[in-house]
N, C-alpha and C positions, 0 to 999 in steps of 0.2 A: 405462532403465525403473526401475532401483533407486532413483533419486532420488525419484520420486513415490510409491513404494510403502513407503518407510521412514517409519513413523509416529513422530514425536518430540513433537508438540504439536498442540493444537487451533488451527487456522489460520483467519483471516478468509476467505481465498480470493479476495478482490477488493479488497485493501488499496491505497488511493491517497489523495491529499490531500483529495479530496472526501468521503471516508467517515470522516475523523478530525475530531472536534470537541474543541477544547481551550479551557478557561477557566482562571481563576486557581485554582479550587477543584476542578475535575473534568475528566476525560478520557473521551470516549465514542467508540465505533466503531459505525456503524450498518450496516444491511443484512446480517444474519448468514446469509441464505439460501444463500450460497456456501461456508459453513464446511465444513471437512473436517479429518480427522486426517492430518497429513503432516509433511514436513521443515520445520523452522523457517526455513531459508533461502528458502523460497518467498515468504513474506510480507515478509521482510527485503529480498529482491531486488526485489519489486514496489514497495515504498514508495521504495526508493533510486532505482530507475529513474524513477518518477514525479517525484520531486524533481529529478533531473538533467534530465529533459526540460523541466520547468517553468523551471528556471534557464536552460537553453540557448535557450528560446523567448522570453525577455524582450526581447532586441534587436528581434525581429520585431514584438512587441506595441507597443513604444515608438514605432516608426516609423509605425504606423497612426494614432496619436493626433494 
């Protein structure tokens, strides 16, 4: 329980590749309604897990085409 109660930073709360938009001049995160003050590892873990799942799913998507 200490993990979620340790406030270190303002977090997005629902961070994944669909909520991050990147261009050559700007970076944006949308949908801030899940934001909360908590441990920085929460958002870092969420985005890394989403990237890993997307990478591992590529073989399955390629076979469908």
